[in-house]
MARMARDREN-728776 format. One record per residue (C-alpha): residue in one letter; x negated, y, z negated. Coordinates in Angstrom, 1 decimal, always signed. Example, Ala and Ser with C-alpha at 12.3 -4.5 7.8 and 13.67 -1.06 7.14 Angstrom:
<atoms>
{residu->A	x->-12.3	y->-4.5	z->-7.8}
{residu->S	x->-13.7	y->-1.1	z->-7.1}
</atoms>
This chain:
<atoms>
{residu->M	x->-1.5	y->+182.5	z->+35.9}
{residu->R	x->-1.7	y->+179.2	z->+37.8}
{residu->S	x->-3.7	y->+176.2	z->+36.8}
{residu->V	x->-6.3	y->+174.9	z->+39.2}
{residu->S	x->-6.8	y->+171.1	z->+39.2}
{residu->V	x->-10.3	y->+169.5	z->+39.6}
{residu->E	x->-9.2	y->+168.2	z->+43.0}
{residu->E	x->-8.7	y->+171.7	z->+44.3}
{residu->V	x->-12.2	y->+172.9	z->+43.5}
{residu->N	x->-14.4	y->+173.1	z->+46.6}
{residu->Y	x->-17.3	y->+175.3	z->+45.4}
{residu->I	x->-19.3	y->+175.7	z->+42.2}
{residu->N	x->-21.6	y->+178.6	z->+41.5}
{residu->G	x->-23.9	y->+177.0	z->+38.9}
{residu->H	x->-25.6	y->+178.9	z->+36.1}
{residu->A	x->-28.9	y->+177.1	z->+37.0}
{residu->T	x->-31.8	y->+179.0	z->+35.4}
{residu->S	x->-34.3	y->+176.5	z->+36.9}
{residu->T	x->-35.1	y->+174.8	z->+33.6}
{residu->M	x->-35.3	y->+171.1	z->+33.6}
{residu->I	x->-33.2	y->+170.7	z->+30.4}
{residu->G	x->-30.6	y->+173.4	z->+31.3}
{residu->D	x->-30.0	y->+172.4	z->+35.0}
{residu->L	x->-29.8	y->+168.7	z->+34.1}
{residu->A	x->-27.3	y->+169.4	z->+31.3}
{residu->E	x->-25.2	y->+171.4	z->+33.7}
{residu->I	x->-25.2	y->+168.7	z->+36.4}
{residu->K	x->-24.3	y->+166.0	z->+33.8}
{residu->A	x->-21.4	y->+168.2	z->+32.5}
{residu->L	x->-20.1	y->+168.8	z->+36.0}
{residu->K	x->-20.2	y->+165.0	z->+36.8}
{residu->K	x->-18.1	y->+164.3	z->+33.7}
{residu->V	x->-15.4	y->+166.8	z->+34.9}
{residu->F	x->-15.6	y->+166.1	z->+38.6}
{residu->K	x->-15.5	y->+162.3	z->+39.1}
{residu->K	x->-15.5	y->+162.7	z->+42.9}
{residu->T	x->-18.0	y->+165.3	z->+44.1}
{residu->V	x->-17.6	y->+164.7	z->+47.9}
{residu->G	x->-16.8	y->+167.9	z->+49.6}
{residu->I	x->-17.8	y->+170.1	z->+46.6}
{residu->K	x->-20.5	y->+172.7	z->+47.6}
{residu->M	x->-22.8	y->+174.0	z->+44.8}
{residu->N	x->-25.0	y->+177.0	z->+44.8}
{residu->A	x->-26.9	y->+179.1	z->+42.2}
{residu->T	x->-26.8	y->+182.9	z->+42.7}
{residu->K	x->-29.7	y->+183.4	z->+40.4}
{residu->S	x->-32.0	y->+181.8	z->+42.9}
{residu->M	x->-31.3	y->+184.7	z->+45.2}
{residu->I	x->-30.7	y->+187.7	z->+43.0}
{residu->G	x->-32.5	y->+186.8	z->+39.7}
{residu->H	x->-30.9	y->+186.8	z->+36.3}
{residu->G	x->-28.8	y->+190.0	z->+35.7}
{residu->M	x->-28.7	y->+189.3	z->+32.0}
{residu->G	x->-25.4	y->+191.0	z->+30.7}
{residu->A	x->-24.2	y->+191.5	z->+34.3}
{residu->A	x->-25.0	y->+188.0	z->+35.5}
{residu->G	x->-21.4	y->+186.7	z->+34.9}
{residu->G	x->-19.8	y->+189.5	z->+36.9}
{residu->L	x->-22.3	y->+189.4	z->+39.7}
{residu->E	x->-21.9	y->+185.6	z->+40.0}
{residu->A	x->-18.1	y->+185.9	z->+39.9}
{residu->I	x->-18.2	y->+188.4	z->+42.8}
{residu->A	x->-20.5	y->+186.2	z->+44.8}
{residu->T	x->-18.2	y->+183.2	z->+44.2}
{residu->I	x->-15.0	y->+185.1	z->+45.2}
{residu->K	x->-16.7	y->+186.3	z->+48.4}
{residu->A	x->-18.0	y->+182.8	z->+49.2}
{residu->I	x->-14.8	y->+180.8	z->+49.0}
{residu->Q	x->-11.1	y->+180.7	z->+48.3}
{residu->T	x->-11.1	y->+178.2	z->+45.3}
{residu->A	x->-14.1	y->+178.1	z->+43.0}
{residu->I	x->-15.6	y->+178.0	z->+39.6}
{residu->S	x->-18.5	y->+180.1	z->+38.3}
{residu->N	x->-20.5	y->+178.9	z->+35.3}
{residu->S	x->-22.2	y->+181.4	z->+32.9}
{residu->F	x->-24.1	y->+180.4	z->+29.8}
{residu->G	x->-25.7	y->+182.7	z->+27.3}
{residu->V	x->-28.3	y->+182.4	z->+24.5}
{residu->G	x->-26.7	y->+181.1	z->+21.3}
{residu->G	x->-23.8	y->+179.2	z->+22.9}
{residu->H	x->-22.0	y->+182.1	z->+24.7}
{residu->N	x->-20.5	y->+180.0	z->+27.6}
{residu->S	x->-17.8	y->+180.6	z->+30.1}
{residu->V	x->-16.4	y->+179.1	z->+33.2}
{residu->V	x->-14.1	y->+181.1	z->+35.5}
{residu->A	x->-11.8	y->+179.4	z->+38.0}
{residu->V	x->-10.7	y->+181.4	z->+41.1}
{residu->S	x->-8.1	y->+180.6	z->+43.7}
{residu->A	x->-6.5	y->+182.4	z->+46.6}
{residu->F	x->-3.9	y->+185.0	z->+45.6}
{residu->K	x->-0.6	y->+184.8	z->+47.4}
{residu->F	x->+1.7	y->+187.8	z->+46.9}
{residu->K	x->+5.4	y->+186.9	z->+46.6}
{residu->P	x->+7.6	y->+190.0	z->+46.6}
</atoms>
């Protein structure tokens, strides 16, 4: 497994449930991690497909992988079940 630096991230699939408190907290956290946000695109899959509840993380990860080569996908659950998945292009070396 390879580490992905914050400078390599160019797309973020936000959790974004369209709540003032949640969306603002997510943006504040992202600004702490990513000091320079120029060139980083952000989208929220839920705005297009709704909240898939238990399947939301998987659906968002698939959308993220299809959208770009290097990405992170945020998924947050009730009660503090939180995860962030970083994805990068796979290069096979025989």
